[in-house]
NUZALUM-690845 format. One record per residue (C-alpha): residue number from 1; y, z, x negated. Coordinates in pm, whole numbers, plus 50000, padded with zeros to 5 digits. Each point is the difference from the previous one (the first is absolute). Layout:
N
[NUM; [Y; Z; X]];
...
END
This chain:
310
[1; [65243; 25746; 80154]];
[2; [49679; 49914; 50189]];
[3; [49904; 50216; 50288]];
[4; [49656; 50164; 50024]];
[5; [49914; 49768; 50291]];
[6; [50081; 49689; 49798]];
[7; [49788; 50125; 49711]];
[8; [49710; 50068; 50236]];
[9; [50017; 49646; 50143]];
[10; [50009; 49852; 49650]];
[11; [49698; 50206; 49901]];
[12; [49812; 49874; 50310]];
[13; [50077; 49642; 49902]];
[14; [49874; 50057; 49646]];
[15; [49678; 50161; 50125]];
[16; [49949; 49717; 50251]];
[17; [50060; 49734; 49733]];
[18; [49760; 50162; 49752]];
[19; [49732; 50048; 50268]];
[20; [50034; 49642; 50123]];
[21; [49977; 49866; 49644]];
[22; [49686; 50204; 49932]];
[23; [49849; 49872; 50326]];
[24; [50067; 49638; 49902]];
[25; [49852; 50054; 49654]];
[26; [49687; 50162; 50145]];
[27; [49962; 49722; 50257]];
[28; [50043; 49733; 49732]];
[29; [49742; 50171; 49777]];
[30; [49748; 50024; 50287]];
[31; [50061; 49636; 50096]];
[32; [49959; 49893; 49636]];
[33; [49676; 50195; 49968]];
[34; [49865; 49841; 50319]];
[35; [50099; 49654; 49878]];
[36; [49842; 50068; 49663]];
[37; [49678; 50117; 50164]];
[38; [49985; 49689; 50220]];
[39; [50086; 49765; 49712]];
[40; [49758; 49725; 49912]];
[41; [49811; 50014; 49670]];
[42; [50144; 49734; 49771]];
[43; [49846; 49789; 49723]];
[44; [49635; 50068; 50077]];
[45; [49950; 49701; 49771]];
[46; [50265; 49814; 49802]];
[47; [49894; 49664; 50139]];
[48; [49882; 49838; 50323]];
[49; [49675; 49911; 49817]];
[50; [49822; 50219; 49748]];
[51; [49818; 49755; 49767]];
[52; [49812; 49767; 50233]];
[53; [49992; 50204; 50321]];
[54; [50290; 50054; 50238]];
[55; [50166; 50343; 50038]];
[56; [50189; 50167; 50287]];
[57; [50333; 49917; 49833]];
[58; [50211; 49747; 50190]];
[59; [50260; 49760; 49864]];
[60; [50361; 50121; 50038]];
[61; [50222; 49833; 50258]];
[62; [50206; 49697; 49897]];
[63; [49773; 49920; 49705]];
[64; [49748; 49745; 49876]];
[65; [49709; 50047; 49759]];
[66; [49876; 49748; 49744]];
[67; [49681; 50091; 49813]];
[68; [49776; 49853; 49731]];
[69; [49648; 50129; 49942]];
[70; [49810; 49865; 49700]];
[71; [49647; 50061; 49873]];
[72; [49871; 49861; 49670]];
[73; [49634; 49922; 49926]];
[74; [49725; 50260; 49974]];
[75; [49936; 50164; 49662]];
[76; [49814; 50299; 49857]];
[77; [50007; 50250; 49717]];
[78; [49844; 49743; 49767]];
[79; [50098; 49682; 49815]];
[80; [50143; 49845; 50317]];
[81; [50274; 50265; 49991]];
[82; [50171; 49829; 49706]];
[83; [49836; 49655; 49995]];
[84; [50125; 49933; 50353]];
[85; [50327; 50183; 49918]];
[86; [49971; 50266; 50273]];
[87; [49882; 49733; 50243]];
[88; [50319; 49793; 49967]];
[89; [49797; 49699; 49876]];
[90; [49772; 50002; 50306]];
[91; [50062; 49857; 50350]];
[92; [50240; 50227; 50188]];
[93; [50093; 50070; 50360]];
[94; [50353; 50039; 50137]];
[95; [50168; 50067; 50334]];
[96; [50360; 49947; 50106]];
[97; [50112; 50191; 50308]];
[98; [50300; 50060; 50223]];
[99; [50046; 50281; 50252]];
[100; [50275; 50090; 50246]];
[101; [50078; 50296; 50228]];
[102; [49961; 49910; 50366]];
[103; [50126; 50209; 50288]];
[104; [49953; 50378; 49983]];
[105; [49741; 50128; 49752]];
[106; [49840; 49659; 49966]];
[107; [49970; 49736; 49728]];
[108; [49854; 49651; 49964]];
[109; [49900; 49806; 49691]];
[110; [49849; 49682; 49865]];
[111; [49840; 49911; 49668]];
[112; [49806; 49739; 49808]];
[113; [49715; 50077; 49757]];
[114; [49846; 49768; 49741]];
[115; [49635; 50093; 50066]];
[116; [49886; 49806; 50302]];
[117; [50351; 49857; 50024]];
[118; [50039; 50267; 50264]];
[119; [50305; 50044; 50222]];
[120; [50020; 50335; 50180]];
[121; [50227; 50157; 50257]];
[122; [50038; 50372; 50069]];
[123; [50162; 50246; 50237]];
[124; [50034; 50378; 49968]];
[125; [50132; 50261; 50241]];
[126; [50070; 50369; 49933]];
[127; [49881; 50212; 50293]];
[128; [50073; 50354; 49875]];
[129; [50172; 50152; 49699]];
[130; [49910; 50329; 49833]];
[131; [50247; 50284; 50064]];
[132; [50107; 50281; 49773]];
[133; [49905; 50263; 50263]];
[134; [49646; 49855; 50024]];
[135; [50031; 49939; 50374]];
[136; [49895; 49652; 49892]];
[137; [49781; 50069; 49693]];
[138; [49936; 49634; 49908]];
[139; [50159; 49657; 50014]];
[140; [49810; 49732; 50192]];
[141; [50045; 49623; 49992]];
[142; [49814; 49693; 50126]];
[143; [49951; 49689; 49787]];
[144; [49858; 49655; 50073]];
[145; [49953; 49703; 49767]];
[146; [49864; 49649; 50058]];
[147; [49890; 49785; 49706]];
[148; [49968; 49621; 50015]];
[149; [49826; 49816; 49715]];
[150; [50138; 49650; 49936]];
[151; [49756; 49919; 49718]];
[152; [49744; 49722; 50037]];
[153; [49668; 50099; 50153]];
[154; [49694; 49995; 49776]];
[155; [49740; 49749; 50104]];
[156; [49720; 50182; 50186]];
[157; [49657; 49997; 49843]];
[158; [49742; 49773; 50151]];
[159; [49802; 50155; 50285]];
[160; [50261; 50274; 50052]];
[161; [50007; 50159; 50344]];
[162; [50206; 50249; 50196]];
[163; [49860; 50348; 50061]];
[164; [49783; 49879; 50287]];
[165; [49799; 49796; 49744]];
[166; [50013; 49703; 50240]];
[167; [50354; 49864; 49998]];
[168; [50080; 49799; 49683]];
[169; [50289; 50151; 49812]];
[170; [50333; 49819; 49979]];
[171; [50344; 50117; 49901]];
[172; [50244; 50081; 50279]];
[173; [50373; 50067; 50012]];
[174; [49960; 50365; 50106]];
[175; [49787; 50065; 49689]];
[176; [50328; 50008; 49809]];
[177; [50121; 50311; 50186]];
[178; [49947; 50371; 49934]];
[179; [50157; 50307; 50160]];
[180; [50074; 50344; 49854]];
[181; [50129; 50297; 50201]];
[182; [50068; 50363; 49906]];
[183; [50102; 50338; 50132]];
[184; [50193; 50155; 49709]];
[185; [50014; 50382; 49989]];
[186; [50199; 50164; 49718]];
[187; [50121; 50344; 49902]];
[188; [50232; 50117; 49727]];
[189; [49914; 50332; 49834]];
[190; [50298; 50163; 49835]];
[191; [50245; 49778; 49817]];
[192; [49762; 49807; 49770]];
[193; [49660; 49928; 50156]];
[194; [49912; 49773; 50294]];
[195; [49664; 49887; 50135]];
[196; [49909; 49743; 50261]];
[197; [49692; 49896; 50201]];
[198; [49993; 49655; 50158]];
[199; [49699; 49936; 50226]];
[200; [49975; 49619; 50000]];
[201; [49821; 49719; 50179]];
[202; [49946; 49660; 49839]];
[203; [49877; 49700; 50196]];
[204; [49910; 49674; 49826]];
[205; [49904; 49692; 50197]];
[206; [49783; 49873; 49714]];
[207; [49778; 50231; 49796]];
[208; [49716; 49969; 49753]];
[209; [49640; 50005; 50126]];
[210; [49868; 50344; 50105]];
[211; [50353; 50140; 50034]];
[212; [50183; 50111; 50313]];
[213; [50328; 49845; 50113]];
[214; [50136; 50352; 50051]];
[215; [50059; 50243; 49714]];
[216; [50104; 50363; 50046]];
[217; [50193; 50144; 49705]];
[218; [50168; 50327; 49901]];
[219; [50265; 49949; 49728]];
[220; [50142; 50313; 49837]];
[221; [50339; 49986; 49827]];
[222; [50183; 50264; 49798]];
[223; [50325; 50032; 49806]];
[224; [50118; 50266; 49756]];
[225; [50361; 49997; 49888]];
[226; [50024; 50054; 49626]];
[227; [50379; 49971; 49981]];
[228; [50312; 49912; 50192]];
[229; [49917; 49628; 49984]];
[230; [49628; 49992; 49912]];
[231; [49664; 50059; 50168]];
[232; [49627; 49968; 49939]];
[233; [49816; 49820; 50283]];
[234; [49636; 49983; 50106]];
[235; [49801; 49797; 50254]];
[236; [49632; 50006; 50090]];
[237; [49823; 49832; 50295]];
[238; [49665; 50088; 50151]];
[239; [49813; 49752; 50222]];
[240; [49771; 50126; 50274]];
[241; [49820; 49665; 50023]];
[242; [49989; 49673; 49804]];
[243; [49968; 50223; 49697]];
[244; [50083; 49848; 49659]];
[245; [49752; 49915; 49727]];
[246; [49900; 50309; 49796]];
[247; [50223; 50204; 50236]];
[248; [50308; 49920; 49789]];
[249; [50282; 50060; 50247]];
[250; [50361; 49884; 49948]];
[251; [50193; 50228; 49765]];
[252; [50354; 49966; 49864]];
[253; [50236; 50222; 49805]];
[254; [50360; 49930; 49906]];
[255; [50307; 50141; 49830]];
[256; [50317; 49940; 50201]];
[257; [50365; 49991; 49898]];
[258; [50257; 49974; 50278]];
[259; [50368; 49989; 50082]];
[260; [50198; 49958; 50321]];
[261; [49923; 49629; 50021]];
[262; [49720; 49933; 49746]];
[263; [49634; 50094; 49966]];
[264; [49785; 49918; 49696]];
[265; [49633; 50094; 49969]];
[266; [49752; 49956; 49716]];
[267; [49657; 49968; 50163]];
[268; [49637; 50051; 49895]];
[269; [49765; 49874; 50270]];
[270; [49641; 49914; 50075]];
[271; [50092; 49662; 50149]];
[272; [50222; 49697; 49949]];
[273; [50048; 49977; 50377]];
[274; [50333; 50110; 50145]];
[275; [49990; 49980; 50380]];
[276; [49801; 50265; 50185]];
[277; [49788; 49738; 50179]];
[278; [49857; 49878; 49668]];
[279; [49998; 50332; 49812]];
[280; [49769; 50148; 50263]];
[281; [49762; 49702; 50011]];
[282; [49964; 49878; 49640]];
[283; [49793; 50138; 49713]];
[284; [50169; 50245; 49763]];
[285; [49997; 50029; 49622]];
[286; [49773; 50287; 49900]];
[287; [50239; 50267; 49873]];
[288; [49700; 50228; 49937]];
[289; [49913; 49755; 49723]];
[290; [50365; 49997; 49881]];
[291; [50089; 49665; 50159]];
[292; [50338; 49969; 50169]];
[293; [50308; 49788; 50067]];
[294; [50357; 50049; 49876]];
[295; [50292; 49897; 50217]];
[296; [50343; 50087; 50126]];
[297; [50196; 50028; 50325]];
[298; [50371; 49933; 50023]];
[299; [50228; 50051; 50299]];
[300; [50370; 49937; 50056]];
[301; [50177; 50121; 50314]];
[302; [50318; 49822; 50104]];
[303; [50247; 50185; 50220]];
[304; [50236; 49832; 50247]];
[305; [50311; 50156; 50149]];
[306; [50018; 49999; 50377]];
[307; [50285; 49785; 50131]];
[308; [50276; 50190; 50176]];
[309; [50153; 49836; 50305]];
[310; [50378; 49998; 49990]];
END
C-alpha cells in the first residue's frame, strides 16, 4: 500500500507536470502569434513583372528566369481585325530575356528586343517588404535599366542642327543609350487585390525636336486574383512632361495563368513596344478609337539545387 506522503508527492508531480505543459503551450502560442504578426506578406504579385512594368517580387534563390514577350501588329475593331488575322500578319516585336537572383534581395537581367535591335540590362533591389502587422505597410524596391540600340542610325536631314541651332547635327555613340529608373511601391489588400505605384525617370540621350531628354512618369499597376492560378492585370502610365499625341498614355491589360515555374499572359496593349524605355517614349495606338495590339508574355523559371559540401 502507498502511504499518504507518497500519494501527496505523486500528486505534486502531476500538478507540476500539467502546469509546466500548459506554460509551454501558452508560450508557444504567444511566440507563434508574434511570428505570425511579424510575417512578411507573400505573393503581392505572382510575377517579378506585371505586364511590362517591374513589380516588388524578387526571383527565388538558386533559380534562373527565361522570358519571351511578343507583340503582334496594331489592329482595330474593323476589317483589320480579321483581314490581318488579329495582327499576326503584320510586323511584330519580340524580346528574349534572362534574369538571375544576385546576393540578398537583388536580381540582375539582360534582354534583346527586335525594335531598335535593342540590348538592355537591368538590376532590381528590394528595400522593404510589407508585413502582416502593418508595421511596414508597403513593399519598396528600386529598379534601373539601361537600353542600348544596335540598329543603324538614320541619315540626318540636310541642315539639321543640335538644340543650340548652331552646331550641325551628327550621330554619336551615346545617342544609342537610354536610362530608366524607378522607385516601386506596392501594397497587397486582402488575399486577392494588389496595387503598385512606380514613380519613374527616363533619360534619353537623343530625342525628337522640342522634347526634353528627361521624362517623369507615374506607372500604376494592379492585379486581381480570379482563381488559384489566374489573375487579371492592369497597367497605365501617366507622363508629367513629353506628353503623348492626343494624350493617349500607355495602357495594357492581361489575363494571367501561372504555376510554380511557369507564367503565361494574354495581353491587350496600346503599343507594340516592350521595354519601358521605348513604351514611355513612343506613340501609342489610340484605344479610345478601338485600336490596340494583341500579344503574349511567357516565362519559365528554372530551379537549381544548392550543392552540399561533403
